[in-house]
C-alpha atoms as one frame of an Amber mdcrd trajectory, in Angstrom:
protein
  -3.419 -20.487 -91.810  -0.462 -20.967 -89.412   0.258 -18.621 -86.633   1.486
 -15.253 -87.835   3.638 -12.483 -86.419   2.128  -9.024 -85.743   4.304  -7.328
 -88.357   1.635  -7.157 -91.074  -1.125  -6.711 -88.590   0.539  -3.585 -87.138
   1.375  -2.084 -90.529  -2.207  -2.263 -91.604  -3.461  -1.082 -88.276  -1.138
   1.897 -88.166  -2.150   2.955 -91.816  -5.831   2.246 -91.137  -6.279   4.133
 -87.826  -7.383   1.092 -85.780  -5.801  -1.309 -83.187  -5.547  -5.044 -82.842
  -6.963  -6.611 -79.694  -4.523  -8.539 -77.577  -6.659 -10.765 -75.302  -5.283
 -12.875 -72.538  -6.029 -16.553 -72.560  -6.018 -19.033 -69.688  -8.337 -21.933
 -70.603 -10.282 -23.424 -73.442 -13.572 -21.349 -72.959 -11.616 -18.061 -73.148
  -9.819 -19.139 -76.371 -13.168 -20.144 -77.847 -14.915 -16.956 -76.827 -12.202
 -14.709 -78.327 -11.716 -16.576 -81.655 -15.501 -17.197 -82.147 -15.988 -13.436
 -81.949 -13.008 -12.588 -84.083 -14.057 -15.009 -86.787 -17.548 -13.788 -86.916
 -16.427 -10.203 -87.211 -13.490 -11.012 -89.545 -10.992  -9.409 -87.258  -7.298
 -10.194 -86.737  -6.470 -11.050 -83.221  -3.653 -11.584 -80.827  -3.919 -14.290
 -78.169  -1.588 -13.751 -75.356  -0.411 -15.801 -72.415   1.153 -14.353 -69.299
   3.621 -16.205 -67.070   0.788 -16.828 -64.715  -1.302 -18.402 -67.436   1.641
 -20.693 -68.332   1.847 -21.730 -64.764  -1.884 -22.479 -64.502  -2.566 -24.152
 -67.797   0.955 -25.237 -68.857   2.428 -23.772 -71.994   1.967 -26.975 -73.985
  -1.821 -26.880 -73.407  -2.102 -23.205 -74.331  -0.282 -23.612 -77.562  -2.443
 -26.637 -78.466  -5.684 -24.860 -77.626  -4.594 -21.971 -79.990  -3.621 -24.501
 -82.687  -7.161 -25.984 -82.297  -8.660 -22.571 -82.882  -6.575 -22.271 -86.018
  -8.019 -25.630 -87.213 -11.565 -24.238 -86.607 -10.789 -20.966 -88.407  -7.880
 -21.591 -90.768  -8.277 -18.208 -92.557  -8.154 -16.114 -89.369  -4.833 -14.161
 -88.784  -3.862 -15.097 -85.182  -0.619 -14.242 -83.383   0.417 -16.041 -80.212
   2.144 -13.688 -77.792   3.961 -13.785 -74.535   2.679 -11.056 -72.247   5.209
  -9.511 -69.716   8.056 -11.952 -70.073  10.379 -11.184 -67.229  13.644 -12.760
 -68.534  15.492 -13.835 -71.593  15.030 -17.463 -70.473  11.261 -17.225 -70.431
  11.108 -15.487 -73.789  13.527 -18.095 -75.277  11.276 -20.928 -74.051   8.219
 -19.345 -75.694  10.096 -18.645 -78.965  11.339 -22.228 -78.976   7.861 -23.623
 -78.363   5.762 -21.933 -81.047   5.057 -18.355 -79.946   5.196 -15.886 -82.820
   5.671 -12.757 -80.589   7.075 -12.106 -77.203   7.254  -9.273 -74.827  10.329
  -8.710 -72.690   9.383  -6.432 -69.790  12.598  -5.034 -68.185  10.853  -1.719
 -67.691  11.638  -1.892 -63.895  15.417  -1.879 -64.695  17.641   1.064 -65.234
  17.569   2.300 -68.830  20.789   0.746 -70.086  19.957  -2.543 -68.400  16.547
  -2.547 -70.044  18.271  -2.018 -73.427  20.709  -4.792 -72.910  18.175  -7.364
 -71.851  15.785  -6.326 -74.590  18.402  -6.559 -77.295  19.355  -9.925 -76.174
  15.803 -11.124 -76.636  15.553  -9.273 -80.017  18.699 -10.929 -81.382  17.431
 -14.388 -80.460  13.961 -13.824 -81.629  14.710 -12.189 -84.971  16.942 -15.026
 -85.922  13.956 -17.350 -85.579  11.305 -15.054 -87.236   9.680 -13.976 -84.048
   8.891 -10.379 -83.173   9.488  -8.570 -79.860   7.662  -6.002 -77.781   9.378
  -4.094 -74.964   8.247  -1.434 -72.469   9.467   1.991 -71.381   7.732   3.511
 -68.322   6.092   1.320 -65.681   2.350   0.708 -65.229   0.806   0.509 -61.657
  -1.555  -2.287 -60.639  -1.571  -6.120 -60.277  -1.930  -8.661 -62.952  -0.535
 -12.150 -62.310   3.080 -11.795 -61.543   3.208  -8.151 -62.375   2.858  -6.001
 -59.135   3.745  -2.350 -59.211   2.581   0.120 -56.646   1.445   3.577 -57.659
   4.489   5.086 -56.124   6.738   2.935 -58.154   4.979   3.533 -61.499   6.157
   6.182 -63.943   5.083   7.656 -67.251   7.196   6.959 -70.345   9.703   9.767
 -71.055   9.421  10.613 -74.889  13.054  11.646 -74.772  14.054   8.098 -74.269
  12.013   6.233 -77.009  14.097   6.867 -80.024  17.348   5.798 -78.467  15.740
   2.755 -77.014  14.243   1.550 -80.261  17.319   2.231 -82.276  19.640   0.347
 -79.725  17.426  -2.689 -79.222  15.870  -3.147 -82.659  12.640  -3.986 -81.003
   9.433  -4.294 -83.176   6.839  -2.458 -80.975   6.958  -0.478 -77.829   4.523
  -0.490 -74.824   4.271   2.915 -73.156   2.872   4.228 -69.911   0.311   7.005
 -70.338  -2.071   6.325 -67.434  -3.410   2.886 -67.941  -2.870   0.316 -65.242
  -3.251  -3.331 -64.598  -6.196  -4.900 -62.822  -9.779  -3.784 -62.232  -9.039
  -0.828 -60.009  -7.448   1.740 -62.364  -8.986   4.955 -61.067 -10.480   6.220
 -57.860 -14.278   7.042 -57.698 -14.955  10.570 -58.276 -11.831  11.216 -60.408
 -11.741  12.156 -64.087  -9.963   9.299 -65.770  -7.753  10.711 -68.503  -4.940
   9.288 -70.489  -1.815  11.327 -71.268  -2.377  11.778 -74.918   0.295  14.493
 -74.875   2.877  11.811 -74.167   1.467   9.522 -76.800   1.584  12.213 -79.531
   5.091  13.142 -78.514   6.157   9.444 -78.759   4.302   9.312 -82.064   6.300
  12.306 -83.326   9.648  10.750 -82.169   8.906   7.474 -83.793   6.873   8.041
 -86.944   5.338   4.911 -88.332   6.259   2.787 -85.300   3.677   0.666 -83.570
   2.817   1.559 -79.940   1.137  -0.801 -77.443  -1.232   0.044 -74.565  -1.179
  -2.395 -71.558  -3.712  -2.317 -68.764  -6.442  -1.157 -71.035  -9.550  -2.937
 -69.731 -12.598  -0.665 -69.280 -14.107  -2.763 -66.403 -17.735  -2.953 -67.735
 -19.904  -2.049 -64.902 -22.716  -4.432 -65.982 -20.544  -7.394 -65.158 -19.227
  -5.828 -62.016 -22.868  -5.456 -60.927 -23.735  -9.077 -61.775 -20.747 -10.265
 -59.761 -21.679  -8.117 -56.727 -25.337  -9.129 -56.849 -24.285 -12.715 -56.727
 -21.889 -12.868 -53.750 -18.898 -10.878 -55.170 -17.133  -7.954 -53.549 -15.756
  -5.664 -56.249 -16.043  -2.265 -54.647 -15.078   0.718 -56.720 -13.721  -1.245
 -59.678 -13.138   1.299 -62.474 -11.385   1.034 -65.897 -10.211   3.081 -68.884
 -13.081   5.028 -70.656 -13.586   3.364 -74.029 -13.794   6.588 -75.879 -10.233
   7.304 -74.868  -9.154   3.884 -76.117 -10.710   4.531 -79.406  -8.904   7.780
 -79.723  -5.632   5.972 -78.943  -6.448   3.423 -81.649  -6.750   6.116 -84.225
  -3.152   7.206 -83.519   0.052   5.224 -83.334  -1.462   2.565 -80.925  -1.615
  -0.715 -82.810  -2.127  -3.155 -80.031  -4.467  -2.777 -77.028  -4.228  -5.293
 -74.208  -7.361  -6.606 -72.558  -7.482  -9.052 -69.674  -9.461  -8.001 -66.699
 -12.598  -7.378 -68.710 -12.551 -11.055 -69.838 -12.062 -12.256 -66.275 -15.023
 -10.102 -65.225 -17.224 -11.524 -67.890 -16.266 -15.073 -67.133 -16.764 -14.700
 -63.427 -20.112 -12.890 -63.847 -21.386 -15.730 -65.992 -20.258 -18.404 -63.574
 -21.700 -16.633 -60.511 -24.901 -15.910 -62.155 -25.460 -19.382 -63.493 -24.717
 -20.941 -60.156 -26.890 -18.540 -58.223 -29.903 -19.008 -60.548 -29.703 -22.746
 -60.174 -27.938 -23.963 -57.074 -28.400 -27.591 -58.104 -25.954 -27.136 -60.945
 -22.693 -29.019 -60.685 -21.773 -29.702 -64.304 -18.980 -27.259 -65.220 -20.188
 -27.143 -68.786 -23.427 -25.576 -67.605 -21.771 -22.536 -66.000 -18.597 -22.223
 -68.108 -20.677 -21.848 -71.283 -22.369 -18.769 -69.777 -18.996 -17.326 -68.914
 -17.743 -18.155 -72.441 -20.745 -16.340 -73.954 -19.840 -13.236 -71.892 -16.233
 -13.449 -73.105 -17.432 -13.617 -76.742 -19.757 -10.613 -76.347 -17.048  -8.545
 -74.746 -14.601  -9.305 -77.462 -17.155  -8.588 -80.125 -17.905  -5.252 -78.534
 -14.191  -4.315 -78.347 -13.663  -5.270 -81.995 -16.656  -3.294 -83.250 -16.813
  -0.264 -80.991 -13.361   0.303 -79.538 -10.586  -1.160 -81.589 -12.129  -0.470
 -84.993 -10.685  -3.669 -86.622 -13.931  -5.361 -87.749 -13.634  -6.642 -91.213
  -9.757  -6.118 -91.339  -8.723  -9.886 -91.341  -9.463 -10.604 -95.004
């Protein structure tokens, strides 16, 4: 199967009360871990690359790694998505080089400017059979080139969503309801809670329209513990409770982005392998442990959080 868009994925997810996992990829081992888990569980999957990943691995390598995964698992529905495209030029480059989905993130711009930039991307993408995600509201946190302080973050205003979608023609919408980028989403001792009132109001304003959650890693504490026990310094790293993500997946949320959890799993595996045998210098020895952690994390998300096991075919 060639790469697909998210159109059919999202329609089935919306009707079925589940979400598709959008997992960030940076290297071969992460691509392998994600697609191995998706194939074994017969789950559709979105592989997404940020601008930072493109700088690190080069877009050509990332596309070829994803194409290799498709050769391994030709029946698996896979979309290749640009995460947080900051400009029309970046989105255009990804569209021209094989991506089937792009996100234009002009959420930090004034409302009308966000609409204008998003519509420019939508017009170019739709002419070439590519779908577009945009964002209203601004998430706090740090992830690659995305850096937003808590003071500059803002929840999505439900009053804006219908006008935004109608004027841009965008295919899905990322909203801000309390998730954030990175591994430090909430302060210790607080009660992490997503703004489901905003989500449900958006759902009412846009019936049948696919919604996206960014910054939705749960920061599994078992991997934080392994990292800290083997020389790491991740103090007070906390994520989004998984029961709240599952609740979101039952509603209009059709795509849930997960990046930090994969980074934690990979780092925990590498640190643990090197600490347990300091004589190791073969990258295959420690990277395969990290890859196994990535696969386990993705499998858990598919089965227990996203609800998309067995939905691929």
